[in-house]
Backbone as numpy.savetxt, mean C-alpha at the origin, in Angstrom:
# Nx Ny Nz CAx CAy CAz Cx Cy Cz
-6.35 -53.48 33.57 -7.24 -52.10 33.58 -6.38 -50.77 33.73
-5.20 -50.64 34.56 -4.74 -49.96 34.73 -3.77 -49.43 33.13
-3.24 -50.66 32.43 -2.75 -50.47 31.46 -3.83 -49.51 30.13
-4.95 -50.26 29.92 -5.89 -49.58 28.87 -6.00 -48.01 29.16
-6.15 -47.32 30.48 -6.69 -46.58 30.80 -4.69 -45.51 30.34
-3.91 -46.13 30.65 -2.60 -45.28 30.54 -2.45 -45.15 29.15
-2.70 -46.07 27.84 -2.79 -46.44 26.76 -3.51 -45.53 26.32
-4.81 -45.36 26.55 -5.57 -44.18 26.61 -5.26 -42.81 26.33
-5.07 -42.74 27.76 -3.71 -41.08 28.16 -3.25 -40.83 26.91
-2.77 -41.99 26.46 -1.32 -41.59 25.98 -1.45 -41.38 24.28
-2.73 -42.14 23.82 -3.36 -41.84 22.81 -3.95 -40.72 22.52
-4.61 -40.10 23.75 -5.28 -39.12 23.50 -4.34 -37.77 23.23
-3.19 -37.57 24.44 -2.32 -36.60 24.16 -1.55 -36.98 22.89
-1.10 -37.60 21.79 -0.24 -37.90 20.66 -1.35 -37.33 19.85
-2.61 -37.89 20.04 -3.58 -36.98 19.29 -4.11 -35.00 19.55
-3.64 -35.34 20.39 -4.13 -33.71 20.49 -2.70 -33.21 19.81
-1.34 -33.61 20.10 -0.05 -32.98 19.28 -0.19 -33.48 18.25
-0.16 -33.92 17.42 -0.61 -34.13 16.24 -1.36 -32.98 15.69
-2.54 -32.63 16.08 -3.15 -31.34 15.77 -3.03 -30.31 15.98
-2.15 -30.10 17.28 -1.42 -29.22 17.29 0.16 -28.63 16.14
0.11 -29.77 15.95 1.19 -29.81 14.53 0.93 -29.45 13.68
-0.38 -30.62 13.26 -1.29 -30.49 11.58 -1.73 -28.78 11.65
-2.65 -28.91 12.60 -3.26 -27.22 12.73 -2.01 -25.42 12.23
-1.03 -25.90 13.53 0.18 -25.45 13.54 -0.23 -23.55 13.62
0.42 -22.81 13.55 0.25 -21.48 13.70 0.52 -20.30 12.06
-0.18 -19.44 12.07 -0.18 -19.00 10.38 0.26 -17.34 10.93
0.94 -16.85 10.16 1.26 -15.08 10.41 1.10 -14.45 9.04
0.35 -13.58 9.26 0.38 -12.86 7.80 0.69 -11.35 8.34
1.52 -10.60 7.54 2.25 -9.83 7.86 1.88 -8.43 6.64
1.51 -7.24 6.41 1.61 -6.56 5.81 1.90 -5.26 6.20
2.88 -4.70 5.01 3.43 -3.63 5.13 3.34 -2.58 4.07
2.55 -1.44 4.48 1.89 -0.31 2.85 2.56 1.04 2.95
3.56 0.92 2.30 4.14 2.80 2.00 3.88 3.47 0.78
2.75 4.63 1.04 2.86 5.58 -0.23 3.36 6.79 0.26
4.01 7.23 -1.33 4.74 8.72 -1.14 3.96 9.46 -2.38
3.38 10.76 -2.53 2.94 11.27 -3.91 1.54 11.67 -3.00
0.64 12.22 -4.40 -0.71 13.29 -3.88 -1.68 12.45 -3.26
-1.91 12.64 -1.80 -2.88 11.98 -0.75 -4.62 11.82 -1.67
-4.66 11.33 -1.47 -6.32 11.25 -2.67 -7.20 12.12 -1.77
-7.54 12.13 -0.34 -8.10 13.13 0.10 -7.92 14.63 0.40
-6.71 14.69 -0.11 -6.34 16.81 0.08 -6.53 16.69 -1.88
-6.88 15.66 -2.92 -6.78 15.86 -3.71 -8.05 16.23 -4.14
-9.28 15.85 -3.55 -10.24 15.93 -3.46 -10.69 17.77 -3.21
-9.72 18.05 -2.33 -9.85 19.89 -2.36 -9.70 20.73 -3.54
-8.77 20.24 -4.01 -8.55 20.87 -5.64 -9.97 21.20 -6.35
-10.16 22.67 -6.42 -11.08 23.06 -7.03 -10.54 23.96 -8.45
-10.94 23.35 -9.65 -10.54 24.07 -11.06 -10.57 25.50 -10.92
-9.84 26.10 -11.56 -10.37 27.60 -11.94 -10.58 28.30 -10.26
-10.08 27.77 -9.16 -10.27 28.12 -7.82 -8.73 28.34 -6.85
-7.95 27.34 -7.14 -7.07 26.60 -5.90 -5.39 27.12 -7.23
-4.84 27.61 -6.06 -3.74 28.53 -6.62 -2.75 27.52 -7.21
-1.76 27.78 -7.71 -0.59 26.58 -8.19 0.78 26.77 -6.62
0.14 28.07 -6.22 1.02 28.05 -4.42 0.24 26.99 -3.62
-0.61 27.15 -3.66 -1.71 26.39 -3.11 -1.15 24.54 -2.63
-1.19 24.10 -3.82 -0.72 22.70 -4.84 0.67 22.64 -3.95
2.07 23.53 -4.45 3.19 23.30 -4.10 3.67 23.35 -2.61
2.24 24.10 -1.53 2.35 24.65 -0.28 1.73 22.56 0.16
0.54 22.41 -0.41 -0.03 21.28 -0.17 1.07 19.60 -0.11
1.28 19.87 -1.46 2.27 18.69 -2.04 3.28 18.91 -2.54
4.45 19.88 -1.87 5.97 20.04 -2.09 5.93 20.04 -3.65
7.53 20.30 -3.68 7.66 20.48 -5.30 7.40 19.59 -5.99
6.87 20.04 -7.00 6.55 18.52 -8.13 7.81 17.94 -8.38
7.85 17.10 -9.19 8.51 15.52 -9.75 9.08 16.19 -11.10
8.21 16.95 -11.45 8.45 17.40 -12.64 7.61 18.90 -13.68
8.50 19.76 -14.04 7.47 21.44 -14.71 7.72 21.19 -15.50
6.98 21.65 -16.56 7.35 21.72 -17.86 5.91 23.10 -18.30
6.34 23.55 -19.57 5.68 24.38 -20.00 4.80 23.98 -21.27
3.16 24.36 -21.77 3.03 23.77 -22.74 2.51 24.37 -23.68
2.41 24.46 -25.29 2.52 25.61 -26.48 1.53 26.52 -25.92
0.56 26.05 -25.32 -0.66 27.10 -25.25 -0.42 28.42 -23.61
0.80 28.21 -23.27 1.12 28.73 -21.99 0.77 28.50 -21.18
0.16 27.36 -20.85 0.42 26.70 -19.51 1.31 25.79 -18.90
1.38 25.73 -17.60 2.51 24.76 -16.68 1.67 23.71 -16.44
2.81 22.73 -16.74 1.87 21.61 -15.90 2.81 20.72 -14.82
2.66 20.92 -13.49 3.27 20.39 -12.56 3.04 18.69 -12.77
3.48 17.72 -12.49 3.32 16.56 -12.03 4.11 15.72 -11.00
3.51 15.08 -10.20 4.15 14.35 -9.06 3.72 12.83 -9.00
4.90 12.61 -8.83 5.33 10.59 -8.80 4.67 10.23 -7.74
3.81 9.39 -7.83 3.33 8.86 -6.43 3.41 6.96 -6.19
4.10 6.72 -5.44 4.00 5.20 -5.40 3.82 4.40 -4.33
2.94 3.84 -4.45 2.36 3.03 -3.69 3.18 1.25 -3.28
4.00 1.10 -2.63 4.66 0.01 -2.12 4.10 -0.73 -1.05
4.06 -1.88 -1.44 3.41 -3.09 -0.25 3.89 -4.45 -0.42
4.21 -4.71 0.64 4.92 -5.95 1.01 4.44 -6.79 2.11
3.78 -8.05 1.41 3.29 -8.68 2.06 4.37 -10.10 2.55
3.73 -10.44 3.86 5.01 -11.88 4.00 3.94 -12.46 5.00
3.50 -13.83 4.67 2.29 -14.99 4.91 4.24 -16.29 5.22
3.51 -16.39 6.93 4.54 -17.43 7.84 3.87 -18.59 8.21
4.03 -19.83 8.12 3.09 -21.20 8.65 4.02 -22.00 9.01
4.11 -22.27 10.34 4.91 -23.37 10.81 3.92 -24.46 11.76
3.99 -25.56 11.72 5.34 -26.34 11.27 5.17 -27.19 9.69
5.96 -27.18 8.75 7.56 -26.55 9.10 7.50 -25.11 8.51
8.14 -24.34 8.90 8.54 -23.09 8.42 8.19 -22.82 6.98
7.29 -22.38 6.26 7.25 -21.67 5.22 6.97 -20.27 4.82
7.58 -19.74 4.40 7.87 -17.80 4.73 7.68 -17.57 2.81
6.68 -16.96 2.62 6.23 -16.82 1.43 5.51 -14.96 0.95
6.68 -14.57 0.75 6.52 -13.26 0.42 5.98 -12.45 -0.97
5.44 -11.71 -1.21 4.70 -10.61 -2.29 5.40 -9.62 -1.88
5.48 -9.18 -2.54 5.89 -7.28 -2.99 5.65 -6.87 -3.99
5.18 -5.73 -4.15 4.05 -5.34 -5.56 4.83 -3.62 -5.02
4.53 -3.07 -6.49 4.79 -1.89 -5.99 4.08 -0.59 -7.57
3.14 -0.04 -7.18 2.62 0.51 -8.45 2.64 2.30 -8.79
3.06 2.88 -9.67 3.20 4.08 -9.91 2.64 4.67 -10.68
1.96 5.86 -10.67 1.20 6.50 -11.14 1.83 8.21 -11.14
1.12 9.10 -12.20 1.80 10.63 -11.64 0.01 11.34 -11.80
0.55 12.19 -11.24 -0.87 12.95 -10.66 -0.40 14.24 -11.67
-0.85 15.33 -12.00 -0.35 16.03 -13.46 -1.56 17.33 -13.04
-1.13 18.90 -12.65 -1.82 19.19 -13.13 -1.85 20.48 -13.74
-2.63 21.08 -14.57 -2.45 22.20 -15.60 -2.99 23.02 -15.07
-2.07 24.51 -14.85 -1.52 25.69 -14.58 -1.74 26.62 -15.60
-2.44 27.36 -15.38 -2.48 28.70 -16.41 -2.77 30.39 -15.26
-1.93 31.30 -15.64 -1.88 32.03 -14.37 -1.94 31.86 -13.12
-1.66 31.09 -12.74 -1.27 30.76 -11.37 -2.30 29.99 -10.44
-3.69 29.53 -11.50 -4.88 29.04 -11.19 -4.84 27.27 -11.88
-5.06 26.47 -10.80 -5.28 25.47 -11.45 -6.64 24.81 -12.46
-6.28 24.59 -13.92 -7.63 24.64 -14.76 -7.94 23.32 -14.55
-6.87 22.13 -14.79 -8.21 20.74 -14.79 -6.80 20.15 -14.52
-6.79 19.09 -13.60 -5.42 17.87 -13.30 -6.25 16.34 -13.43
-5.16 15.69 -13.70 -5.71 14.07 -13.70 -4.62 13.21 -13.01
-4.80 11.91 -13.87 -3.93 10.69 -12.99 -3.21 10.12 -14.95
-2.13 10.06 -14.71 -1.59 9.13 -15.86 -0.87 8.14 -14.96
-1.50 6.63 -15.79 -0.51 5.31 -15.12 0.41 4.68 -15.71
């Protein structure tokens, strides 16, 4: 009788340990960085009202500036979204990394110191 209870306990403990090993542990980490024109602040821009000075004060110096044949100035801001994902599973230790980067440009057309229009370039 004692031998049967002991072997039942050993079996139960063994099953519990196997369950822990099979289930393991999963860790997912995501790290995201964004540089450039913030969409929330971009909604504040009003064509025909917002000034070039406000654009530069809010978003900083543009990545590129150019003049057009029509006498307008184009301010371009390079925007980068970098995402680092890491998936880790134990046991056995398995690590999967998924890094991505998306780049786009936000451009403002300015005439006489006032924004006439703006757009995103991909």
